[in-house]
C-alpha positions as CSV (number, residue, x, y, z in Angstrom):
1,M,37.8,-45.4,60.4
2,K,35.8,-43.3,62.9
3,K,32.9,-45.3,64.2
4,S,29.5,-44.0,63.1
5,E,26.9,-43.3,65.8
6,L,23.8,-45.5,65.9
7,L,20.9,-43.1,66.6
8,V,17.7,-44.7,67.8
9,P,14.1,-43.4,68.4
10,A,12.2,-43.5,71.6
11,G,8.6,-42.5,71.9
12,G,8.5,-43.4,75.6
13,K,10.3,-44.8,78.5
14,K,10.2,-48.5,77.5
15,Q,11.5,-47.6,74.0
16,F,14.3,-45.7,75.6
17,V,15.4,-48.6,77.8
18,A,15.1,-51.0,74.8
19,A,17.3,-48.7,72.8
20,V,20.0,-48.5,75.5
21,E,19.9,-52.3,76.2
22,N,20.2,-53.2,72.5
23,G,23.2,-51.0,71.8
24,A,22.2,-47.5,70.8
25,D,25.0,-44.9,70.9
26,A,22.4,-42.1,71.0
27,I,18.6,-41.8,71.4
28,Y,16.3,-39.1,70.2
29,I,13.1,-38.3,72.1
30,G,10.4,-35.6,72.1
31,G,8.9,-33.6,74.8
32,K,5.2,-32.9,75.4
33,N,5.4,-29.8,73.2
34,Y,7.3,-28.7,70.1
35,S,7.9,-32.2,68.7
36,A,6.9,-33.3,65.2
37,R,5.5,-36.5,66.7
38,N,3.0,-35.2,69.2
39,N,1.1,-38.5,69.0
40,A,3.9,-40.5,70.6
41,D,3.9,-40.9,74.3
42,N,6.8,-38.4,74.6
43,F,8.5,-37.3,77.8
44,S,7.6,-34.9,80.5
45,D,10.5,-32.8,81.8
46,E,10.9,-35.1,84.8
47,E,10.9,-38.2,82.5
48,A,13.3,-36.6,80.1
49,E,15.8,-35.8,82.8
50,E,15.6,-39.3,84.1
51,A,16.2,-40.6,80.6
52,V,19.1,-38.2,80.1
53,D,20.8,-39.3,83.4
54,Y,20.2,-43.0,82.7
55,G,21.7,-42.6,79.2
56,H,24.8,-40.7,80.5
57,L,25.5,-43.5,83.0
58,K,25.4,-46.0,80.1
59,N,27.5,-43.7,77.9
60,V,24.5,-43.0,75.6
61,K,23.7,-39.5,74.4
62,T,20.1,-38.1,74.4
63,Y,18.9,-35.7,71.7
64,V,15.5,-33.9,72.0
65,A,13.5,-33.1,68.9
66,M,12.0,-29.6,69.0
67,N,11.4,-29.8,65.3
68,T,8.1,-27.9,64.7
69,L,7.6,-24.5,63.1
70,L,6.8,-21.7,65.5
71,F,4.9,-18.5,65.3
72,D,6.2,-15.3,66.9
73,D,4.1,-15.6,70.0
74,E,5.4,-19.2,70.5
75,L,9.1,-18.5,70.5
76,K,9.2,-17.5,74.2
77,G,7.6,-20.8,75.3
78,A,9.9,-22.8,73.1
79,F,12.9,-20.9,74.4
80,D,12.0,-21.6,78.0
81,Q,11.6,-25.3,77.2
82,A,14.9,-25.4,75.5
83,C,16.5,-23.8,78.6
84,R,15.1,-26.6,80.7
85,Y,16.7,-29.2,78.4
86,H,19.9,-27.2,78.5
87,E,20.0,-27.3,82.3
88,M,19.2,-31.0,82.5
89,G,22.1,-31.9,80.3
90,V,20.5,-32.9,77.0
91,D,23.3,-33.6,74.5
92,A,21.7,-31.7,71.5
93,L,18.4,-30.3,70.3
94,I,17.0,-31.2,66.8
95,I,15.6,-28.0,65.3
96,Q,13.5,-27.2,62.2
97,D,12.5,-23.7,62.8
98,L,15.4,-21.4,61.8
99,G,14.1,-18.7,64.2
100,L,14.3,-20.9,67.2
101,G,17.8,-22.0,66.1
102,R,18.9,-18.4,65.9
103,V,17.5,-17.6,69.3
104,L,19.3,-20.6,70.9
105,K,22.6,-19.8,69.3
106,N,22.4,-16.3,70.6
107,Y,21.3,-17.1,74.2
108,L,22.4,-20.7,74.7
109,P,25.6,-20.8,72.6
110,D,26.9,-24.0,74.3
111,M,23.7,-26.0,73.4
112,P,24.6,-28.2,70.4
113,L,22.0,-27.9,67.6
114,H,21.2,-30.4,64.9
115,L,19.2,-29.2,61.9
116,S,16.2,-31.4,61.3
117,T,15.5,-33.3,58.1
118,Q,12.4,-31.1,58.1
119,A,14.6,-28.3,56.9
120,G,15.1,-30.1,53.6
121,V,18.9,-29.9,53.2
122,R,20.0,-32.3,50.5
123,D,23.3,-30.9,49.2
124,A,26.6,-29.6,50.4
125,A,25.6,-26.0,49.8
126,G,22.7,-26.4,52.3
127,V,25.2,-27.9,54.8
128,Y,27.5,-24.9,54.4
129,A,24.6,-22.6,55.0
130,A,23.5,-24.5,58.1
131,A,27.1,-24.4,59.5
132,E,27.0,-20.6,59.0
133,L,23.9,-20.4,61.2
134,G,25.7,-22.4,63.9
135,Y,24.4,-26.0,63.5
136,E,26.9,-28.7,64.5
137,R,25.1,-31.4,62.6
138,V,22.7,-31.6,59.6
139,V,20.1,-34.4,59.2
140,L,19.9,-34.8,55.5
141,A,16.7,-35.2,53.5
142,R,15.9,-38.8,52.7
143,E,16.0,-37.9,49.0
144,T,19.8,-37.4,49.2
145,G,21.7,-39.9,47.1
146,F,25.0,-41.6,48.2
147,E,27.3,-39.5,45.9
148,E,25.8,-36.3,47.3
149,I,26.0,-37.6,50.9
150,K,29.8,-38.0,50.4
151,K,30.0,-34.4,49.3
152,T,28.1,-33.2,52.4
153,V,30.5,-35.2,54.6
154,A,33.4,-33.3,52.9
155,T,32.1,-30.0,54.3
156,G,33.4,-30.9,57.7
157,T,30.0,-30.6,59.4
158,E,28.6,-33.7,61.1
159,I,26.1,-35.5,58.8
160,E,23.2,-37.7,59.9
161,V,21.5,-40.0,57.5
162,F,18.2,-42.0,57.9
163,V,18.9,-45.7,57.3
164,H,15.7,-47.4,58.4
165,G,12.0,-46.9,58.8
166,A,9.1,-45.0,57.3
167,M,9.5,-42.5,54.4
168,C,7.4,-39.6,53.4
169,I,6.4,-39.3,49.7
170,C,6.8,-35.5,50.1
171,Y,10.0,-33.8,51.1
172,S,9.9,-33.5,54.9
173,G,8.9,-30.0,55.9
174,Q,7.2,-29.3,52.6
175,C,3.9,-31.2,53.1
176,Q,0.6,-29.3,53.6
177,L,-1.8,-32.1,52.7
178,S,-2.7,-33.0,56.2
179,R,-3.3,-29.4,57.2
180,Y,-5.3,-28.7,54.0
181,I,-7.6,-31.7,54.5
182,G,-8.2,-31.7,58.2
183,G,-6.3,-28.8,59.8
184,R,-3.6,-31.1,61.3
185,S,-0.2,-29.8,60.3
186,G,2.8,-32.1,59.9
187,N,5.1,-29.2,60.5
188,R,3.3,-28.6,63.8
189,G,3.5,-32.2,65.0
190,T,0.0,-33.4,64.2
191,C,0.2,-35.1,60.8
192,A,-2.8,-37.3,60.1
193,Q,-0.8,-39.2,57.3
194,P,-3.3,-38.7,54.5
195,C,-0.6,-40.1,52.2
196,R,-1.3,-43.6,53.7
197,L,-5.0,-43.4,52.6
198,P,-6.4,-44.8,49.3
199,Y,-6.9,-42.5,46.3
200,W,-8.5,-43.0,42.9
201,C,-6.1,-42.5,40.1
202,E,-5.8,-43.4,36.4
203,S,-3.2,-46.1,37.0
204,G,-5.4,-48.0,39.3
205,R,-2.9,-47.9,42.2
206,K,-4.8,-47.9,45.5
207,Y,-2.2,-46.1,47.5
208,P,-0.2,-44.0,45.1
209,L,1.2,-41.7,47.8
210,S,2.4,-44.4,50.3
211,P,6.1,-45.3,50.1
212,K,7.6,-48.5,51.3
213,D,9.8,-48.5,54.4
214,M,13.5,-47.7,54.0
215,C,16.1,-50.3,54.8
216,L,19.8,-49.5,54.3
217,I,21.3,-52.3,56.4
218,E,23.2,-53.5,53.4
219,E,24.5,-50.0,52.7
220,A,25.3,-49.0,56.3
221,G,28.9,-50.1,55.9
222,R,29.4,-47.7,52.9
223,L,28.0,-44.9,55.0
224,C,30.4,-45.7,57.8
225,E,33.3,-45.7,55.4
226,A,32.2,-42.4,53.9
227,G,32.4,-40.7,57.3
228,V,28.7,-40.2,58.0
229,A,28.6,-39.2,61.7
230,S,25.2,-40.8,62.6
231,L,23.0,-43.5,61.2
232,K,19.5,-42.8,62.2
233,I,16.5,-45.2,62.6
234,E,13.1,-43.7,62.2
235,G,10.2,-44.6,64.5
236,R,9.2,-42.6,67.5
237,M,5.7,-44.0,67.1
238,K,7.0,-47.6,67.1
239,S,6.9,-50.2,69.9
240,P,9.7,-51.0,72.2
241,E,10.0,-54.5,70.6
242,Y,10.5,-52.8,67.2
243,V,13.2,-50.6,68.7
244,A,14.9,-53.6,70.3
245,V,15.0,-55.7,67.1
246,V,16.1,-53.0,64.7
247,T,18.7,-51.5,67.1
248,S,20.3,-54.9,67.8
249,I,20.7,-55.8,64.1
250,Y,22.1,-52.5,63.1
251,R,24.4,-52.6,66.1
252,K,25.8,-55.9,65.1
253,Y,26.8,-54.8,61.6
254,I,28.0,-51.4,62.5
255,D,30.4,-53.0,65.0
256,M,31.7,-55.4,62.4
257,W,32.2,-52.7,59.8
258,S,34.0,-50.5,62.2
259,C,36.4,-53.3,63.0
260,G,37.3,-53.6,59.3
261,H,35.1,-56.6,58.5
262,K,32.8,-56.5,55.4
263,P,30.1,-59.0,56.3
264,E,27.3,-60.0,54.1
265,V,23.9,-59.2,55.8
266,T,22.2,-62.6,56.4
267,E,18.8,-63.5,55.0
268,E,17.8,-64.3,58.6
269,D,18.5,-60.7,59.7
270,I,16.6,-59.3,56.7
271,Y,13.7,-61.5,57.7
272,L,13.8,-60.3,61.3
273,L,13.7,-56.7,60.1
274,R,10.8,-57.4,57.8
275,Q,8.9,-59.4,60.4
276,I,9.1,-56.7,63.1
277,Y,7.7,-54.1,60.6
278,N,7.7,-53.3,56.9
279,R,5.4,-51.5,54.6
280,G,5.1,-53.3,51.2
281,G,8.6,-54.6,51.6
282,F,11.7,-52.5,51.8
283,T,13.2,-49.9,49.5
284,K,16.6,-48.2,49.4
285,G,14.9,-45.0,48.6
286,Y,17.0,-42.5,46.6
287,F,20.3,-43.9,47.8
288,Y,21.3,-45.0,44.3
289,G,19.2,-42.6,42.4
290,N,15.5,-42.4,41.7
291,P,13.9,-45.8,42.5
292,G,10.8,-45.1,40.3
293,E,7.8,-47.4,41.1
294,N,9.9,-49.5,43.5
295,L,9.4,-46.6,46.0
296,I,5.7,-47.1,46.4
297,A,3.7,-49.7,48.3
298,S,0.8,-49.2,46.0
299,D,-1.4,-52.1,47.2
300,F,-1.0,-51.9,51.0
301,S,-0.2,-48.9,53.2
302,K,0.2,-50.5,56.7
303,N,2.4,-53.2,58.2
304,S,2.7,-55.9,55.5
305,G,4.2,-58.5,57.7
306,V,5.9,-61.6,56.1
307,Y,4.4,-64.0,53.6
308,V,4.3,-67.5,55.0
309,G,2.1,-69.5,52.6
310,K,-1.5,-69.8,51.4
311,A,-4.8,-71.4,52.4
312,A,-4.8,-75.0,51.5
313,S,-8.5,-75.1,51.1
314,S,-11.6,-72.9,51.3
315,S,-13.3,-72.4,54.7
316,K,-16.2,-70.7,56.3
317,G,-15.4,-71.9,59.7
318,S,-13.0,-70.7,62.3
319,L,-10.2,-73.1,61.3
320,I,-8.1,-72.9,58.2
321,S,-5.4,-75.2,56.8
322,I,-2.1,-73.6,55.7
323,E,0.2,-74.7,52.9
324,Y,3.8,-73.6,53.1
325,D,4.7,-73.2,49.4
326,G,8.4,-72.7,49.9
327,E,8.6,-69.2,48.3
328,E,10.1,-67.8,51.4
329,K,12.3,-69.5,54.0
330,V,10.4,-68.3,57.1
331,P,9.5,-70.0,60.4
332,A,6.2,-71.8,60.6
333,I,3.2,-70.2,62.2
334,E,3.0,-70.7,66.0
335,K,0.4,-69.9,68.7
336,G,0.5,-66.3,69.7
337,D,1.4,-65.1,66.2
338,Y,-0.9,-62.5,64.6
339,V,-1.9,-63.6,61.1
340,E,-3.8,-62.0,58.2
341,I,-5.4,-63.8,55.3
342,R,-5.6,-61.4,52.4
343,G,-8.2,-62.7,50.1
344,E,-11.2,-61.0,48.6
345,K,-12.0,-59.8,52.1
346,L,-9.2,-59.4,54.6
347,T,-9.4,-61.3,57.9
348,G,-6.9,-61.5,60.7
349,N,-6.5,-62.7,64.3
350,M,-4.1,-64.0,66.8
351,V,-3.4,-67.7,66.4
352,T,-5.0,-69.4,69.4
353,Y,-5.1,-73.0,68.0
354,K,-2.5,-75.0,66.0
355,E,-2.5,-78.6,64.9
356,V,-0.4,-80.4,62.4
357,K,-2.5,-83.2,60.8
358,N,-1.7,-85.3,57.8
359,G,1.2,-83.0,56.9
360,K,-1.0,-79.9,57.0
361,T,-0.9,-77.1,59.5
362,I,-4.4,-76.1,60.8
363,I,-4.8,-72.8,62.7
364,G,-7.6,-70.8,64.2
365,D,-9.6,-68.8,65.2
366,F,-10.7,-66.8,62.1
367,R,-13.9,-65.4,60.8
368,G,-15.1,-64.8,57.2
369,N,-15.0,-66.7,54.0
370,I,-11.5,-67.9,53.1
371,R,-10.8,-69.3,49.7
372,K,-8.2,-71.8,48.6
373,G,-5.0,-70.0,47.6
374,D,-5.6,-66.9,49.7
375,P,-2.2,-65.6,50.7
376,V,-1.4,-65.8,54.4
377,Y,0.9,-63.2,56.1
378,R,2.3,-63.1,59.7
379,L,2.1,-59.6,61.0
380,A,3.6,-60.3,64.4
381,S,5.7,-63.2,65.6
382,A,5.1,-64.2,69.2
383,D,8.6,-65.7,69.4
384,Q,10.3,-62.6,68.0
385,L,8.4,-60.3,70.3
386,A,9.2,-62.4,73.4
387,K,12.9,-62.5,72.6
388,A,12.9,-58.7,72.1
389,R,11.2,-58.1,75.4
390,K,13.7,-60.2,77.3
391,T,16.4,-57.6,76.4
392,F,14.7,-54.8,78.2
393,E,11.7,-55.9,80.3
394,D,13.6,-56.0,83.6
395,A,15.4,-52.7,83.2
396,D,14.0,-49.5,84.6
397,Y,16.2,-46.5,84.4
398,L,18.2,-45.9,87.7
399,K,15.9,-47.9,90.0
400,T,17.3,-51.3,89.3
401,G,20.5,-52.9,88.1
402,K,18.8,-55.7,86.1
403,T,20.3,-54.6,82.9
404,S,22.8,-56.2,80.5
405,R,24.4,-52.9,79.4
406,R,26.8,-51.6,82.0
407,T,29.8,-49.3,81.9
408,P,33.2,-50.9,82.8
409,V,34.8,-49.2,85.8
410,N,38.4,-49.6,86.8
411,M,39.2,-49.9,90.5
412,N,42.4,-49.3,92.4
413,L,42.3,-50.2,96.1
414,V,45.2,-49.5,98.5
415,I,45.2,-51.6,101.7
416,E,48.0,-50.6,104.1
417,A,48.1,-51.7,107.7
418,E,47.5,-48.8,110.2
419,K,46.4,-46.5,107.3
420,N,43.0,-45.6,106.0
421,M,42.0,-47.8,103.1
422,R,41.7,-45.8,99.8
423,L,39.7,-46.7,96.7
424,T,39.9,-45.0,93.3
425,V,37.2,-45.8,90.7
426,S,37.3,-44.5,87.1
427,C,35.5,-44.8,83.8
428,N,35.2,-42.7,80.6
429,G,37.5,-40.0,82.0
430,F,35.8,-39.7,85.4
431,N,37.7,-40.4,88.6
432,V,36.6,-40.7,92.2
433,T,38.8,-41.4,95.2
434,L,37.4,-42.2,98.7
435,N,39.1,-43.0,102.0
436,S,37.5,-45.5,104.4
437,D,37.1,-44.7,108.0
438,S,38.0,-48.3,108.7
439,V,41.8,-48.8,109.2
440,P,43.3,-52.2,108.2
441,Q,45.4,-54.1,110.8
442,K,48.3,-56.4,110.3
443,A,47.1,-59.9,109.5
444,E,48.0,-62.1,112.4
445,S,47.6,-65.1,110.1
446,G,50.1,-63.7,107.7
447,N,47.6,-64.2,104.8
448,P,46.9,-61.2,102.5
449,I,43.3,-60.1,102.0
450,S,43.8,-58.8,98.4
451,Q,42.2,-61.8,96.7
452,K,39.1,-61.5,98.9
453,A,39.0,-57.8,98.4
454,K,39.2,-58.2,94.6
455,S,36.1,-60.5,94.6
456,Q,34.2,-58.0,96.7
457,L,35.0,-55.1,94.5
458,A,33.7,-57.1,91.5
459,K,30.3,-57.2,93.0
460,T,28.9,-54.0,91.4
461,G,25.3,-55.2,92.0
462,D,22.5,-52.9,91.1
463,T,24.6,-50.1,89.7
464,A,25.3,-48.9,86.2
465,F,28.7,-50.4,86.2
466,C,30.5,-53.7,85.7
467,P,34.0,-54.4,86.9
468,G,36.9,-53.5,84.6
469,D,40.5,-53.7,85.7
470,I,40.8,-54.2,89.5
471,C,44.2,-53.6,91.1
472,I,45.0,-54.2,94.8
473,Y,48.0,-52.7,96.5
474,E,48.7,-54.5,99.7
475,P,52.5,-54.2,100.6
476,T,52.2,-56.4,103.7
477,P,49.4,-58.8,104.6
478,A,46.5,-56.9,106.2
479,F,43.1,-57.6,107.6
480,I,39.9,-55.6,107.4
481,P,36.2,-56.7,107.6
482,V,34.7,-57.5,104.3
483,S,31.8,-55.2,105.2
484,A,34.2,-52.2,105.2
485,I,35.4,-53.1,101.6
486,N,31.8,-53.4,100.5
487,R,30.8,-50.1,102.1
488,L,33.7,-48.3,100.4
489,R,32.9,-49.8,97.0
490,R,29.3,-48.9,97.3
491,Q,30.0,-45.3,98.4
492,A,32.6,-44.8,95.7
493,L,30.3,-46.1,92.9
494,E,27.5,-43.9,94.2
495,K,29.8,-40.9,94.1
496,L,31.0,-41.8,90.6
497,E,27.4,-42.0,89.3
498,S,26.7,-38.6,90.8
499,E,29.9,-37.2,89.3
500,I,29.0,-38.5,85.8
501,I,25.4,-37.2,86.0
502,C,26.3,-33.8,87.4
503,S,29.1,-33.3,84.8
504,F,26.5,-32.9,82.1
505,K,24.3,-30.4,83.9
506,R,24.5,-26.8,82.8
507,K,23.9,-23.6,84.6
508,G,20.6,-21.8,83.8
509,I,20.6,-18.5,82.1
510,R,19.3,-15.3,83.6
511,G,16.6,-13.3,81.9
512,G,14.8,-14.0,78.7
513,F,14.8,-12.6,75.2
514,T,12.6,-10.3,73.1
515,A,11.7,-11.9,69.8
516,T,12.3,-9.8,66.7
517,A,9.1,-9.0,64.8
518,R,8.8,-9.6,61.1
519,K,9.7,-6.8,58.8
520,P,6.7,-4.8,57.5
521,E,5.3,-6.7,54.6
522,E,5.5,-5.2,51.1
523,N,2.1,-3.9,50.2
524,I,1.6,-5.8,46.9
525,M,-0.6,-8.4,45.4
526,E,1.5,-11.3,44.2
527,V,0.2,-14.0,41.9
528,Y,2.2,-17.2,42.0
529,F,2.0,-19.1,38.7
530,I,3.3,-22.6,39.6
531,R,3.6,-23.8,36.1
532,G,4.7,-20.4,34.7
533,K,1.9,-20.2,32.2
534,A,0.3,-16.8,31.9
535,D,-3.4,-16.6,32.5
536,K,-4.9,-13.3,31.3
537,K,-8.2,-13.7,33.2
538,I,-6.4,-14.1,36.5
539,I,-4.0,-11.2,35.8
540,D,-6.9,-9.0,34.7
541,K,-8.8,-9.8,37.8
542,A,-5.8,-8.9,40.0
543,L,-5.2,-5.7,38.1
544,S,-8.9,-4.8,38.7
545,L,-8.1,-4.8,42.4
546,R,-4.6,-3.3,42.3
547,K,-2.8,-0.8,40.1
548,S,0.4,-2.8,40.5
549,I,0.9,-6.5,40.8
550,R,3.7,-9.0,40.7
551,C,3.7,-12.4,39.0
552,V,6.0,-15.1,40.2
553,V,7.1,-17.8,37.7
554,P,9.7,-20.6,37.5
555,A,13.1,-19.1,36.4
556,D,13.1,-21.2,33.2
557,K,9.7,-19.8,32.2
558,Y,10.6,-16.1,32.9
559,A,11.4,-15.0,29.4
560,A,8.4,-16.8,27.8
561,F,6.1,-15.3,30.5
562,K,7.3,-11.8,29.9
563,K,6.9,-12.3,26.2
564,Q,3.3,-13.4,26.7
565,L,2.6,-10.4,28.9
566,K,3.7,-8.2,26.0
567,V,1.3,-10.0,23.7
568,F,-1.5,-9.4,26.3
569,Y,-0.8,-5.8,27.1
570,G,1.7,-4.4,24.7
571,N,3.7,-1.5,26.1
572,S,0.7,-0.1,28.1
573,K,2.0,2.2,30.8
574,E,-1.3,1.7,32.7
575,T,-0.5,-1.9,33.2
576,Q,2.0,-2.2,36.0
577,I,3.1,-5.8,36.2
578,S,6.5,-6.9,37.5
579,V,7.7,-10.5,37.2
580,R,9.9,-12.3,39.7
581,P,11.4,-15.7,38.9
582,Y,11.6,-18.5,41.5
583,I,13.9,-21.5,41.8
584,I,11.7,-24.6,42.2
585,P,11.8,-25.8,45.8
586,M,14.2,-28.6,46.8
587,T,16.2,-28.2,43.6
588,S,20.0,-28.2,43.9
589,V,21.7,-25.7,41.6
590,S,25.3,-25.8,40.7
591,K,27.5,-22.6,41.1
592,E,27.9,-22.5,37.3
593,K,24.1,-22.6,36.7
594,A,23.6,-20.0,39.5
595,S,26.1,-17.7,37.9
596,E,24.4,-18.0,34.5
597,I,21.0,-17.2,36.0
598,C,22.3,-14.3,38.0
599,Q,23.9,-12.8,34.8
600,W,20.6,-12.4,33.0
601,L,18.8,-11.4,36.3
602,K,21.2,-8.4,36.6
603,E,20.5,-7.5,33.0
604,E,16.8,-7.5,33.8
605,N,17.4,-5.7,37.2
606,C,15.3,-8.5,38.7
607,G,15.3,-10.2,42.1
608,L,15.0,-14.0,42.7
609,Y,13.0,-16.2,45.0
610,V,14.9,-19.1,46.6
611,S,13.4,-21.9,48.6
612,T,16.1,-23.8,50.4
613,L,19.2,-23.1,52.4
614,G,21.3,-24.6,49.7
615,Q,19.8,-22.3,47.0
616,L,20.3,-19.3,49.3
617,Y,23.9,-20.2,49.9
618,T,24.6,-20.9,46.2
619,F,23.1,-17.7,44.8
620,A,24.4,-15.3,47.6
621,G,27.2,-13.0,46.5
622,N,26.3,-12.9,42.9
623,G,25.0,-9.3,43.0
624,V,21.3,-10.3,42.7
625,R,18.6,-9.4,45.3
626,L,17.5,-12.7,46.9
627,Y,14.2,-13.2,48.6
628,G,13.3,-16.2,50.7
629,D,10.4,-18.2,49.2
630,Y,7.8,-20.4,51.0
631,G,10.1,-23.4,51.0
632,L,12.3,-21.9,53.7
633,N,9.3,-22.1,56.1
634,V,9.6,-18.7,57.6
635,T,6.9,-18.3,60.3
636,N,8.5,-15.8,62.6
637,G,10.8,-12.7,62.6
638,E,13.8,-14.6,64.0
639,A,13.6,-17.1,61.1
640,E,13.6,-14.2,58.6
641,L,16.7,-12.7,60.3
642,A,18.4,-16.1,60.0
643,C,17.7,-16.1,56.2
644,C,18.8,-12.4,56.0
645,Q,22.1,-13.5,57.7
646,L,22.7,-15.7,54.6
647,G,21.9,-13.0,52.1
648,A,18.1,-12.7,51.7
649,V,16.5,-9.3,51.6
650,S,13.3,-10.5,53.1
651,C,11.1,-13.6,53.1
652,A,7.7,-14.7,52.0
653,D,5.5,-16.6,54.5
654,S,5.7,-20.3,54.9
655,L,2.7,-22.2,53.5
656,E,1.8,-22.9,57.1
657,K,0.1,-19.5,56.9
658,A,-1.6,-20.2,53.6
659,E,-5.4,-20.5,53.4
660,K,-7.7,-22.1,50.9
661,W,-9.1,-18.8,49.6
662,Q,-5.6,-18.0,48.3
663,G,-6.0,-20.6,45.5
664,A,-4.2,-23.8,44.6
665,Y,-1.1,-23.6,46.8
666,P,1.4,-26.5,46.8
667,L,0.3,-29.3,49.1
668,M,3.2,-31.7,48.3
669,I,6.6,-31.5,46.6
670,T,8.1,-34.9,45.9
671,E,11.1,-36.3,44.0
672,H,8.9,-39.1,42.8
673,E,7.7,-38.9,39.2
674,M,4.0,-40.0,39.1
675,D,2.1,-41.3,36.1
676,E,-1.1,-39.9,37.6
677,K,-2.4,-36.5,36.6
678,I,-5.3,-36.4,39.0
679,L,-6.0,-38.0,42.4
680,V,-9.3,-38.3,44.1
681,D,-9.7,-39.0,47.8
682,R,-12.4,-40.8,49.7
683,K,-14.4,-37.6,50.1
684,K,-14.3,-37.0,46.3
685,S,-11.9,-34.1,46.6
686,C,-9.6,-33.8,43.6
687,Y,-5.9,-33.0,43.4
688,D,-3.8,-32.0,40.4
689,V,-0.4,-33.7,39.9
690,M,2.2,-31.7,38.0
691,F,5.6,-32.9,37.0
692,F,8.5,-30.5,36.3
693,D,11.0,-32.1,33.9
694,S,13.7,-29.4,34.5
695,S,13.9,-30.2,38.2
696,H,12.4,-33.7,38.4
697,K,9.9,-32.5,41.0
698,T,6.2,-33.3,41.3
699,F,3.8,-30.8,42.7
700,I,0.4,-31.8,44.1
701,T,-2.2,-29.1,44.6
702,G,-5.9,-28.9,45.2
703,K,-8.0,-29.0,42.0
704,D,-10.6,-26.4,41.4
705,C,-9.4,-24.1,44.2
706,P,-10.7,-20.7,43.1
707,I,-9.2,-17.6,44.5
708,D,-11.5,-15.6,46.7
709,W,-11.0,-12.2,45.1
710,E,-13.2,-10.4,47.6
711,K,-10.9,-11.5,50.4
712,A,-7.8,-10.9,48.4
713,G,-8.9,-7.3,47.7
714,N,-9.2,-6.5,51.4
715,K,-5.7,-7.6,52.2
716,G,-2.6,-5.4,52.1
717,S,0.1,-7.7,51.2
718,V,-1.2,-10.9,49.7
719,R,0.0,-13.9,47.7
720,L,-2.3,-15.8,45.5
721,F,-1.7,-19.2,43.8
722,A,-2.6,-20.3,40.3
723,T,-1.6,-23.5,38.5
């Protein structure tokens, strides 16, 4: 069984070192620009190159996330940045924008590209499409189930799967809620996470949009066996201690599975994962199908910590007594832990005082009224954090050798009297041979120096290496100063380090590129009916501004919608209304179903909107005109060309360009079926929740979002949204 890569996040230098020291095979980072986690510390170019070099010496790959959407005038800057990563030896770039991906494949063909989960690929068809565009690896949407994961692996393209960390309620790449509320776009790296805020809803759930954290530690073995190339941990905003704990635990089990063992994950390790961070407990997400309400942490949207007991008595002072009720086998509270008491009013603090008296544990210092029976949670364990820090706190990239993770290096030393001493060092396919200026002499004592030389070669000191096999060839006893052996070892290892680092560097390219502009937009007013229900008032208003309009409706509502138009307008030649069906975004469509849809589309002489790479790949070649819909997130001309390469005639704009005056455009598309029909946020703004049975997708839009017809009338090409 080929060993699956363990891919770990690093939002900064400490996290990077923690990932290396705890067993990461690869690490993904972000730069100061073009990263979907702009609020992480991120890496300057100098810091990124240091990290890349450090990783390569430790046999660890570094991927850089350039996974934001880009407008035409931003492609040049992103390309220049990618060129710098290319030169410094980054192992791959993680891309969402299909336009940037196209440019890089054309101008930097030897730069490996991974298609981000932001691109929303969740089926084998989408993976085939990505491969046609030149992506070596696809990061699947978190909504992809295990059976479909196995089908994507069978395509032959490398597959990367998230196994741990935060989940979005919305399909990644399809969320507009943060931009809609406060102008901070998730697709542009500045998500404000409004999904983690409270909302009023009919069910009474406080946080109806906040999923639990994913944990697939118990399923990682199945993913390894299935041939998944990379198991990915989420968390570029997390602490280095978090990185250390989660990495070390996944490392342990991946190693056991790859050796043919099938270990049971221990309760202790599950506890350690929960203690370092969890949100409402853990979920396996969509791994085994739709998890229903088990997906949502409806009562608490931040780190939930671990339940340890309850208040043994009421208190208004700074000290409280704790009763461990045995519901969970967890360590007792200690000084330095951070504890929350979640009663009628939440109170929390670091434990600065602890006393065990008459069988009861008393801790302090807390403020507020605490009632008997209030649950007590530990958010942070001082002991766990201290142990995690020990794994990385003394390591500092290339400046010190105080690290536990070193690369074994084999050494072959030739000591012949009256000849230059020669040392060959090798690791991971790299070889360096150096001759010493010092010449050994015959040993007057008759005692060989090989044993002493071997012990000196083993002293790799503050390097990236540890001794592997050491062979000494000494045909006759010889003598040479120990200092000469040490000097030769030091010089050889320095040269080996340099050889390894330099081998990953790439030559820069000459000249730049000229971005391809978008095709001229079709001069038409388009009304997008999300539910597919004809609204005569809206259609009449549109017709009052344009002689000809187009209505866009779900494919399964097409026939009924056209029938309703005939009821409204009969066969009036003055009324020029075309109808174009769309496939609901993030929906997988079988080849058989696509063929059936295309048959009646040809009879209607009608084109079709598709919203994912998988849909585009599945419908292409069926003799129907295909148009890229908003789900493909086309924000520049190069992205449109990428979609045209797969068979699209042209593409509609991404919702990144949508404005409130255009009406109730989709703010979220989620696989999660919600009981709620309306959500109300803290500012009393209302949102409609619509569930589509046919595709099992939920849409969330703004409620009472009227179209500004005056603005619409002054636009050439315009798309308007109606629910």
